[in-house]
Backbone as CSV, one residue per row, in Angstrom:
resi,resn,N_x,N_y,N_z,CA_x,CA_y,CA_z,C_x,C_y,C_z
1,MET,72.784,-13.816,-15.182,71.944,-13.176,-14.119,72.750,-11.861,-13.893
2,MET,74.017,-11.954,-13.730,74.901,-10.726,-13.405,74.615,-9.518,-14.605
3,LYS,74.560,-9.928,-15.465,74.494,-9.169,-16.768,73.079,-8.662,-17.074
4,PHE,72.019,-9.379,-16.364,70.760,-8.944,-16.578,70.470,-7.748,-15.434
5,LEU,71.144,-8.217,-14.168,71.133,-7.105,-12.969,71.923,-5.973,-13.475
6,LEU,73.248,-6.008,-13.964,73.874,-4.966,-14.557,73.026,-4.009,-15.395
7,LYS,72.415,-4.424,-16.421,71.558,-3.616,-17.194,70.525,-3.100,-16.730
8,MET,69.902,-3.927,-15.880,68.680,-3.157,-15.025,69.145,-2.064,-14.235
9,PHE,70.327,-2.184,-13.466,70.360,-1.073,-12.394,71.022,0.007,-13.090
10,LEU,71.645,-0.420,-13.992,72.250,0.964,-15.092,71.081,1.753,-15.707
11,LEU,69.878,0.987,-16.205,68.949,1.885,-16.746,68.468,2.613,-15.739
12,ILE,68.044,1.936,-14.466,67.499,2.690,-13.440,68.365,4.074,-13.122
13,GLY,69.662,3.825,-12.863,70.329,4.879,-12.810,70.348,6.386,-14.034
14,VAL,70.132,5.434,-15.126,70.104,6.659,-16.330,68.658,7.260,-16.203
15,LEU,67.729,6.587,-15.587,66.073,7.183,-15.817,66.174,8.189,-14.612
16,TYR,66.916,7.758,-13.510,67.028,8.741,-12.264,67.645,9.912,-12.803
17,LEU,68.905,10.138,-13.440,69.342,11.042,-14.190,68.603,12.112,-15.037
18,ILE,67.893,10.969,-15.894,66.809,12.056,-16.664,65.970,12.846,-16.009
19,SER,65.522,12.219,-14.756,64.244,12.767,-14.098,64.961,13.911,-13.258
20,TYR,66.423,13.841,-12.883,66.511,14.736,-12.183,66.893,16.133,-12.966
21,GLY,67.349,15.649,-14.238,67.513,16.721,-15.373,66.133,17.526,-15.715
22,VAL,65.010,16.867,-15.840,63.871,17.268,-16.000,63.236,18.372,-15.028
23,ASP,63.762,17.644,-13.610,63.589,18.387,-12.560,64.018,19.910,-12.450
24,THR,65.472,19.921,-12.817,66.317,21.101,-12.701,65.783,21.793,-13.710
25,LEU,65.596,21.294,-14.877,65.171,22.515,-15.918,63.986,22.899,-16.281
26,LEU,62.981,22.031,-15.523,61.804,22.586,-15.800,60.918,22.809,-14.666
27,ASN,61.635,22.521,-13.313,61.087,22.640,-11.978,59.598,22.114,-11.684
28,PHE,59.726,20.411,-12.352,58.505,20.051,-12.431,58.179,19.256,-11.137
29,GLY,59.324,18.973,-10.393,58.897,18.497,-9.230,59.190,16.731,-9.501
30,PHE,60.449,16.237,-8.722,61.305,15.303,-8.846,60.293,14.322,-8.782
31,VAL,59.620,14.094,-7.916,58.474,12.792,-7.826,57.709,12.610,-9.210
32,ASN,57.239,13.830,-9.491,56.543,13.889,-10.700,57.383,13.477,-11.849
33,SER,58.595,14.159,-11.830,59.212,13.454,-12.993,59.679,12.060,-13.096
34,VAL,60.163,11.437,-12.057,60.090,9.956,-11.852,59.005,9.366,-12.385
35,PHE,57.933,9.774,-12.016,56.565,9.037,-12.366,56.745,9.112,-13.764
36,VAL,56.692,10.420,-14.442,56.531,10.602,-16.007,57.468,9.624,-16.891
37,ILE,58.752,9.880,-16.189,59.839,9.031,-16.987,59.732,8.043,-16.881
38,GLY,59.312,7.305,-15.896,59.251,5.876,-15.587,58.062,5.333,-16.297
39,PHE,56.909,5.887,-16.617,55.911,5.773,-17.141,56.285,5.528,-18.964
40,LEU,56.771,6.486,-19.043,57.332,6.508,-20.614,58.401,5.372,-21.081
41,ALA,59.188,5.093,-20.188,59.911,4.324,-20.151,59.478,2.639,-20.371
42,CYS,58.584,2.695,-19.672,57.591,1.270,-19.357,56.891,1.053,-20.926
43,PHE,56.421,2.131,-21.300,55.733,2.306,-22.675,56.670,1.994,-24.137
44,PHE,57.972,2.276,-23.881,59.059,2.523,-24.764,59.838,0.925,-24.556
45,THR,59.918,0.250,-23.278,60.729,-0.728,-23.388,60.143,-2.066,-23.337
46,TYR,58.594,-1.938,-23.497,57.924,-3.364,-23.240,57.724,-4.153,-24.624
47,GLY,58.093,-5.287,-25.079,57.878,-5.942,-26.071,59.343,-5.951,-26.574
48,GLY,59.306,-6.205,-28.149,60.228,-5.951,-29.016,60.578,-7.358,-29.340
49,ARG,60.628,-8.347,-28.539,61.096,-9.471,-28.990,60.094,-10.515,-29.080
50,ALA,59.836,-11.247,-30.019,58.969,-12.162,-29.995,59.127,-13.482,-29.395
51,SER,58.386,-14.246,-28.435,58.620,-15.193,-28.068,58.936,-16.638,-28.824
52,SER,59.351,-17.533,-27.917,59.757,-18.936,-28.881,58.162,-19.609,-29.528
53,LEU,57.357,-19.393,-28.448,55.892,-19.892,-28.794,55.407,-19.089,-30.182
54,GLY,55.637,-17.632,-30.067,55.292,-16.981,-31.518,55.843,-17.158,-32.264
55,ASP,56.991,-17.655,-32.287,57.889,-17.972,-33.562,57.370,-19.624,-34.134
56,GLY,57.170,-20.141,-33.231,56.387,-21.648,-33.628,55.050,-21.191,-34.005
57,TYR,54.427,-20.416,-33.784,53.208,-20.512,-34.188,53.292,-19.942,-35.545
58,ALA,54.092,-19.049,-35.953,54.086,-18.490,-37.307,54.693,-19.551,-38.313
59,SER,55.797,-20.119,-37.606,56.211,-21.238,-38.570,55.458,-22.114,-39.000
60,VAL,54.212,-22.692,-38.137,53.281,-23.613,-38.323,52.251,-23.012,-39.172
61,GLY,51.977,-21.716,-39.026,51.050,-20.844,-39.674,51.446,-20.507,-41.397
62,SER,52.874,-20.553,-41.362,53.469,-20.496,-42.828,53.763,-21.584,-43.267
63,MET,53.171,-22.696,-42.779,53.787,-24.039,-43.117,55.355,-24.407,-43.541
64,GLY,55.974,-23.906,-42.339,57.534,-24.440,-42.541,58.352,-23.081,-42.996
65,GLN,57.462,-22.113,-43.722,58.258,-21.384,-44.690,58.896,-19.942,-43.451
66,HIS,58.558,-19.779,-42.531,58.981,-18.836,-41.475,60.258,-18.916,-40.563
67,VAL,61.104,-18.097,-40.842,62.178,-18.309,-40.362,62.504,-17.375,-38.925
68,PRO,62.861,-17.872,-37.870,62.340,-16.815,-36.978,63.970,-15.795,-36.770
69,LYS,63.211,-14.678,-36.793,64.384,-13.408,-36.843,65.049,-12.879,-35.452
70,SER,64.071,-13.701,-34.223,64.412,-13.469,-32.661,65.528,-14.208,-32.390
71,LYS,66.563,-13.777,-31.825,67.313,-14.764,-31.011,67.071,-15.672,-30.043
72,VAL,67.599,-16.600,-29.665,67.385,-17.373,-28.266,67.033,-16.568,-27.043
73,ASN,66.164,-16.537,-26.342,66.183,-15.739,-25.336,67.522,-15.687,-24.188
74,GLN,67.828,-14.488,-23.844,69.446,-14.448,-23.693,69.292,-14.242,-21.871
75,TYR,68.122,-13.881,-21.699,67.741,-13.468,-20.139,67.244,-14.795,-19.302
76,VAL,67.036,-14.845,-18.044,66.645,-15.475,-17.097,65.111,-15.641,-17.498
77,SER,64.655,-14.480,-17.612,63.127,-14.246,-17.833,62.642,-13.655,-18.898
78,SER,61.405,-13.796,-19.303,60.998,-13.652,-20.562,61.032,-12.124,-21.011
79,LEU,61.229,-11.366,-19.667,61.076,-9.911,-19.959,62.451,-9.452,-19.855
80,SER,62.623,-8.177,-20.674,64.213,-7.429,-20.799,64.217,-6.766,-19.286
81,PRO,65.932,-6.635,-19.152,66.061,-6.002,-17.866,65.464,-4.537,-18.214
82,PHE,65.542,-4.054,-19.128,65.287,-2.627,-19.847,63.733,-2.213,-19.249
83,PHE,62.877,-3.398,-19.300,61.438,-3.201,-18.934,61.402,-3.106,-17.473
84,ILE,62.244,-4.304,-16.799,62.058,-4.256,-15.152,62.619,-3.264,-14.880
85,GLY,63.589,-2.617,-15.309,64.273,-1.521,-14.699,63.289,-0.340,-14.714
86,SER,62.652,0.004,-15.754,61.738,0.862,-16.019,60.436,0.915,-15.227
87,VAL,59.885,-0.627,-15.171,58.823,-0.678,-13.880,59.153,-0.308,-12.706
88,LEU,60.508,-0.525,-12.163,61.021,-0.400,-10.858,60.913,1.183,-10.576
89,THR,61.401,1.924,-11.924,61.374,3.393,-11.510,60.121,3.830,-11.414
90,PHE,59.177,3.375,-12.386,57.686,3.881,-12.188,57.352,3.715,-10.736
91,LEU,57.521,2.498,-10.046,56.973,2.143,-8.896,57.554,2.643,-7.812
92,SER,58.854,2.956,-8.019,59.645,4.119,-7.131,58.915,5.207,-6.956
93,ALA,58.417,5.895,-7.890,57.785,7.208,-7.434,56.812,7.292,-6.497
94,PHE,56.170,5.970,-6.301,55.032,5.994,-4.899,55.642,6.026,-3.837
95,GLY,56.788,5.027,-3.850,57.531,5.243,-2.504,58.243,6.699,-2.244
96,LEU,58.424,7.300,-3.136,59.094,8.458,-3.418,58.041,9.395,-2.146
97,LEU,56.765,9.414,-2.907,55.916,10.296,-2.070,55.793,9.917,-0.439
98,PHE,56.198,8.985,0.137,55.739,8.956,1.426,57.382,9.158,2.126
99,ILE,58.571,9.623,1.440,59.772,9.909,2.104,59.806,11.416,2.266
């Protein structure tokens, strides 16, 4: 659980640094850059791992010839910490509008 939270908060910090860099270089506005960077990060971090149910379905569909390539889910949730961190960054843009 600690590894999950560490990766999530580390990604949030990196995304905020990227947003600050975009704001500094392009004068785009910090809230706008957080919104766009968070949205793009959500797009790129979603998925990537097959669930165990998907591996089982592929194995049955290929009559036992499918060998799962994905590892056993090492996180508490089925979502990766990188996706959760990017969603929180994306949603924090709405909170920054009111500050």
